[in-house]
N, C-alpha and C positions, 0 to 999 in steps of 0.2 A: 504493500500500500504506500501511497504518497499523498497523505491527506493535508500536509502542511506546505508542500512545495519548498522545502528547505532540506539541504543535505545534512548528513550527520556532522555535528560540530567538531572540527579538528583542533588540535593544539598547533598554533602557528608561531609561538614564540614572540619576542619583543621587537623584531626588526621592523614591523609595520604596525605602530601603535594605534593607527586609525582603523584597523580591520575590526569590524564589529561582530562578525560571525565566526570568530575563532578565539580560542583561549590563549591568552598571553602568558599567564603564570600557572594555570591549573593544568598540570601534566600528571594524570592519574597514576601512572606507573612510576613516577619519579620517587626515589627513596629519600626521605628526610628524617634524620635522627632514628634510623633503623626501621622505619615503617613507610609504606607507600603513601603518597598524598591522599589517595582515595580512602585509605584506612584511617588516616588522621581526621579527615573531614566528613566522610560518610554523608554526602549531600542528599537531601530529599526535596521533592516538589510537594507543595501544599495544594491539594486538590481544590479547596474552596477559593482561594485567591486566584490561582492560575487559570482555572477552567470555569469558575462560577462568577468571578468579579466582572461586572459590566462597565466599570470605570465611571459610574455616576458619582455625584457628590451631593451635598445638601442644597446646592444652588444650581445644579444642572443635570440634564438627562444623561443616560448611558452613551458612551462614545465607542466602546470596544467593537472592533470588527474581528470576528472569529470564523474559521472555516466552516464550522457547523451551523452558522447563521444562514448559510445559503440554502439549507434544507428546512422544510416545515414538517412538523410532526403532529399527528392528530392527538396523541396522548403524551402527557408528561413523562411517563415511564419509557416510551419509545425514545424520547430525546435523551434521557439518562443513559439508556443502553447504548445509543449511538456515540455518546460522549466518551465512553470507556475506550473505544478504539482510538479516538483523537488523543486522549490523555496518554495512553501507553506508547503511541508513536512519538509524541512529543518528548516523553522521558527517555525513550530509546535514542532519539536523535541528539538529545542534550547530553546523554552519557551518564545520567545519574542512576544509582542503584537502588534508591528508596523513594517511597512516597508516603504521604499522610492524608487522612481524611476524617471528617465528621460524618456520622451516619446520615444526617439529613441533607448533606450536600452531594451525596452520590445517588440518592433515590428520593422520589417525591413521597410526601405523606398521603395516606388514605384517610377515610373518614373515621377509622378506628385504629387502635394500635395493631390489631390483628391484620388489617389491610395494609398498614404501613410496613409491617414485618414481611408480608408477602412481596411487596414491591422491592424491599431491600434484598430479599433472597434472590430475586431475579437478577439484580444488578451485581450482587456479590458473586453469583455464578459466573458472570462474564468477566468480572475483575480477576477471579481465580484463574480462569482460562488464560487471560493475558499475562498474569504473573508467571504461569508455567511456561508460556511461549517465549517470554522476554528475559526471564531470570530476575526481573525487578521485584524487590522485596518490600514488605510493609514495615516502616520504621515505627509508626504508631497510628492508632485510631482512637477516636473519642466520641462522646455523645454531644449533640447539640441540644443543650437544655436551657437555651436562652432566647432563641429566635421566636418561637411560637408564642402567641398571646397567652397561652395557658401558664407560661412561666413569668407572667408579669410581676409576681412578687417572690420570685425565686424558684428553685427546684428542690433540692434536698433540704433547703431551709425555709420552704414555703409554709405559711401559716395554715394552709389548707392541706390536711392529711392526705387527701386523694391525689394531690399533685406528687407528693412523696411516693405514693404507691405507683403512680404512672411512671415516674422516673425509675423506680426499681425494675419495672418491666422493660422499659427501654434500655436500661443499663445491662440487664441480663442478656438481652439479645446482642448488644454491642460487644460484650465480653466473649460471647460465643463466637462471634465473627472474628474477633482477635485471635482466638484459639484456632479457628479454621484456616485463617490466612497466615498464621505464623508470625503475628505481630511481635516485635522485639521489645516494645514498650507499650504502655497504655497511659494516656494523659487524662487528667481531670482539670478542667478549667471552669471555675465557678463564675460564669459570666454575669449572673444576677444573684450570687450568694453573698448578700451583704445587706446594708440598710440605707434608706433614704432619710429616715427620721428616727432618732433614738426614742422619741416619745411613744411611738406605737410598736417598738421592736423589743422582744425578749432576746437579747443578744446571746446570753448564756444558753438558753434553750435551743436556739437555732444552731449554734455551734455544736451542741450535743447531738442534735439530729444529723448534722453533716458528718460528724465523726462516726456515728452509727452506720450511716450510709457507706462510708469508706470501708468500715469493717466488713459489712455484708458483701461488698464488692470483692474484697480480698479473699473472703471465705469462699465465695462462689468460684473465683479464679482458681483457687487451690482445688476445689471440688472437681472442676472440669480439666485440670492439668494444664492450665494456662501459665506458662513460664515467662511472663512478660514483666519487665521492670515497671512498677507503678510510679507515676510522676504527677506532681502538683505544679501547675503553671501559675505563678503569682501575677497579679495585676491589681493596681491600687484603686481604680475608679473607672467610670465609664463602662457600662451604663449606670451603675448605682453610684450614690454619693461616696459610699465606703464599701469596699469588698474585703471579706475576712482574710483573703490571701494577699494582703496589700503588697508585700515584697518578700524576698527570700527569708529575711529575719523573722517576719510574722509567721510565714509558713513553717519554718523550723520550730518556732515556739508552739504552734498548733500541734504538730506531729509529736512533739515532746510531751505536751500537756495531756494528749489523748492516747499516748503510747502506740503511735502508728509508725513505728520505726521502719516499716517496709517501704516507705515513700522516699523518693529522691525528687530533685527539682528539675523542671523543664523551664528554662529561663529565656525570656524574650527581650531583645534590646530596647524596643520601643516602650514596653511595659516598665522596664527599669527607669527610663527617662521620665515617665509619668509619675513614678514614685520619687522623683528627684534624686535618682542615683545614676551613675554611669553604668553601662553594661558590664564593664570590667569589674566594678565594685560588687555587683550582684553575683557575677561568676566567682569572684574570689571568696565571697561569703559562703557560697555553697561548697567550694573546694576545701576551704578551711574546716568546714563541718563534715567533710567526706560525704557530701550529699549532692554533688553534681551528677545529674542524670542525662540530660540532653539539652540542646539549644535550638531556639527559634531565631533564625538569622534575619533581622531587619533593622531599620533605624527610623527615628522620628525626626521631624523638623523641629529644631530647637526653638523656633519662634512661634510654634503652634502648640496649643495645650491639649491636643487630643491625639488619638492613635492614628498616625499617618500610614504606617506599614510600608515604608519606602524600602526599596532594595538597598542592601548595605554596600556602601562605597567609601566609607570613611576609614582610611588605612590605620589611623591611630586606634580606632575602636577594634578593628579586626586583629591588629597586632597585639593589643593588650589582652583580648579574649584568648587568642591562640597562645600567648605566653602562659596564661593561667592553665590552659588545656595541657600544654607540654609539661608544666610543673606537676599537674595531676597524673599525667601519663596517658590520658584519653579523655574523650567527652563522655565520661561516665562509663560504666561497664558495657552498656548496649546503646549508647546515645549517638546522635548525629547532628547535622546542621540542616534544619528544615527551613526553607525559604517561605516564611509566613509573611509574604510581601506581594505587592501588586505594582504594575507599572503606573506612572502618572497618567492622569486623564487625557493628556495630550499625546501620549505614546500609545496609540490605539491600534496600530497595524499588528497582524498576527506575528510578524517577524520580531516585533518589540518584546514579545514574551520570551523569545530566545535571547535577545540582546540584554534584557534586564537580568535574566538568570546568569548569563555569561559574566556580566559585570559583578554580580554578587559572588560567584564562584571564584573569579579571578582575585577579587578583593580579599577573600579569606585565604586563598592560596598564597598571595603576596604576604599577608599577615603571618602565615605560618613560616615563610622563608625568613622574614625579618626576626620573628621570635626565635627561630632556630639559631640564627647568627648571634643573637644576644646571649642565648643559652650556651653556645659554644665558648664564648668569651667570658662567661660568668659575670657579665656586666651588671645585671641587677643584683645578683648574689653578692658581688663585691661591694656594691653601694650599701646593701643592708648590713654586711659584716662591719663596714667602716662606721656606719651610723650607730650601730648598737655595740660598738667595741667594748664599752665599759661593762656591758652585761655578759660579755664572753670571758670575763675574768673569773677566778675562783670565788671572789666575793659576790659577783653578780649571779653566778650559778647557785651559790648558797641561798640567795634570796628566792630564786625561782624554784628551788627544791625544798622550800619551807624549812630551812635550817636556821633562820634568823628570827628575831623578835623586834618589836618596836623599840624596846630599850637598847638592844645591841646596835641597831641602825642609828638611833639618835646619838649614841656616844661617838660615832664617827664624824658627825657634822656640827657638834655643839660649838666648836671654836672656829669653824670655817667662816670666812667673810663672804659677802656678796660677790666681791671681785673674784675670789677663788672659785666660787660656784659657777659664775658666768664664764670664767676662763675655760671651764671644762667642756663648754659647748663648741661645736664646730658648725661652720656654715654648710648648709645643704647644697649650695650652688645650683639651685633648681633650674635656673635659665640654662646653665651649662649642661645639666642633665638632659633637658628637653632637646637642646641642640645636638647632643650626642646621639639621642634616639633618632633625630632627623637624619644624621649621618649614617646610622645603621640602616635606615630605610633606603637611602640612596645607594649605599654599597651593596646591600642584599639584592635589591632589584636590578642593579647594574650587572651583578654576577649571574642573575637568572637568565 
């Protein structure tokens, strides 16, 4: 088939930087720090943005031109079935090995949950056929428990018990599909699990309900033999005023409070920005807690206060994230980089779907190369050793190992002057550090 009128995307190198339909830095078989690029990055295509997004916004109609728009389908299910072929040919030509989806963006809903499940089964049959034919695997799937109006006041946290029961049925089916398709992860994103007003919300009871839902899901996964990594995806707001999984720290506190240690984090760049964090900070928080699971690769517009889901092209972001990933050894035990992103409204041609993914994949491949060069030189490690040198002494280690007391520490500084204390500080040379990182970027990409 040739549904897209685009050839398989090649690696072209850096000789022609203006070439838009070729990878400049992403060479999947290239070995970096002992692993192939494709194994460090494990790229995935997001079904919802890539194939469902029509590029409309709050002020304008859809602009997307897609190959399947040339056809008319009498039934929504027929359109969903046809889209599967377009999706897998796109992923094959792009050269990614994984994809992700929500249940409700691959198949239309019926009048009842039973009818919806029947539609879903028909599409999953075709997805499974394409997976076997192409070798493309499922990085993760999840439930859409936020779009339909039944979820107007939440899903597992809804004040209406019947909504909780409906979500349980929808969730059971989704976990069954994960098992059938060999999902390596399963993601939970609480799109409306939060509050708009504290005056009419029992926060403790809602969080209790959400934790119970998580437990039931994990128990069912064990019952059916689903060996997928369970992931929470933090997001602070939008659509609700406050969502319970505000950021990585809040999610970590939640899983600790409710003894849900089987969870790891699926972290998105734009969500980190909405929580007033950098993407690197959120990744580091998860790595330090040994809870990094997977990554959603996108970025936001720093001048706009909502979720833009732009393709990632900021080399500072991708370098910092990949530095953390290299420090951890991988993107979690089974994680990858899912492009939870869509082209801009003015990039409406079908070819732009390839161009935007190429830009994101190249940006992360370039970030990996820069991070690797810094790791080889121990640049960051040396900075940290120098900054915390006084803690690397026997006296410093004794404090960290709880071998000192307030009295013993006080005795060391009782007669020290302010001048002596200040003299022990060193300048961080922050501008120089950032300039050196710039140089690493230039050198690593020149060598590529």
